[in-house]
N, C-alpha and C positions, 0 to 999 in steps of 0.2 A: 592539431588537434582539440577543442574549445571544449571546456567542461562549465557546463553551467550547476549549481548547484542554488538550489529551493528549499525552501525550509515553512513549516508550518507554523500557524499561532496555536498556544497551546490553551484560547479562548475557547470552551467549550458548552454547547446549546445542546440540553439532550432532547430528544422527541420522541422517543418510544419505549421510554422504559430503564433501557441500561445506564447504570451509574458508573460508567469509566468510559474511558478511551486512551489511546497511547498520546503523547505527546513532544514533544520537539523531533518532531520527523524531520530529516534529512536526504535527499538522494540526491547525489551526484553522476550525473550522465557522462559516463569517459568513451562511450562509443562516436569514434568521429564521423560516421553516415549518419545523414539525414534519414527517418523512419527507421532508428534502429536505437535500444538502450542496453546498456549493461552499464555496472557500476554496486556501487553497497548502498541500500537501505538501512536508513538506522532511527531508532527511534528510540525513546524511554517506554518503561513498561504503565501502565497505568494505576494511579496510588490504591485503589482499590483490589486485588487480586483476588478474591473469591471466585472461587472456581474456572478463575480463565486456565485451557490449556493448553492456547497456542495462538497464533495469530497468522493473519491470510493478507496477503499483497494480490492489488488485483491495478489495471490501469482501465479508466474509461473515458468514454465521451464527454462526460461532468461528473460533479462531486455527488450525483445519488447513485453512483455505476453503472447508469446507462448504456448499452450495448459494448460490456465488461469484456475483456479476458485477463486470468488469470496467468499470474506468474510465476512461476516458477524456482527455485533457486540452482545455485550449479549444478547440486547433486540431485536434481531434479524433484525436489521434497515439494509440495506445495502449503505445508504447515511450516511454521518459524515456531521449533520449541521453546515453552517459557524458559525465561533466564539468558535466551541468545539475544535479542534485542537489533539482530539484523539478518541482512540478509542479501546472498550476493547474487546479484543479477546476470544470468547466464552472457555469454559475451553474444554481441549483435542479437540477444531478444527483438522479435518484430514489436515497432509500435506502434500495433493494430488494433483494432475490437473484432468483434463477432459479426461487424457490419463493416466492411471496404470504407463506405462511402463516410462514417463517421470516424473521425481520428482519434484516438488515444492524446488527451488533452489534461487527464488528470490519473496521480497513483492515489491509490488507497489503501491503508492497515486498518483492518479488522480484528476485533478482538472475538474471539472462539472459546464458548464460554460450554461444560463438561451440562450445566443444567439446561440453559434455552438455545445450545447453537452460536452460528455466526449473526453479530450484531447487527441491525440497520444498515444503509448506506449512510443515513442522516444522522447515524450518532458513530459512523468512524470516522477517521482521519485524513484529509485529503490536500494533497498541495498540487498544482498545477506544474504542469511537464516543461513549459515556457517561462 
C-alpha cells in the first residue's frame, strides 16, 4: 500500500471577509485502492476563534469546491467540533464528486461560524489529493 501525505501552505489571502481559516492541513490517504480515500485529516485551528462552531471537510474537482462531495467521519458526522482538529475518513470512501466526469482532485476544510455560516470556498484551506 502506498501512503501519500499532502500539506497546505498557511499563506492566506482572504476574499470574502472571513478573517481566518485553518492552517497546517495534512491528509495521509491510507486506502490502497485507486478512487477511494481513507485516513486522517488533521489541521491547526484558526488563530481567531470568534464564533467558530465547527469545521466541515469536502472533496472537489478544484480549489473552489466545484462539483463537491461532503466527507463524513467514521461516525458519519459531517461536522468536526471545535477542539478536535482532525477527522477520520471512513475506510473505502469513494473519491468522487457529484458529477462523475469531474474527479475529486482537492480536499478542503471549511470553518463554520455561528453568526455567518460556512465560509466561502475561496477562503477555505485546500490541498491537492494527488
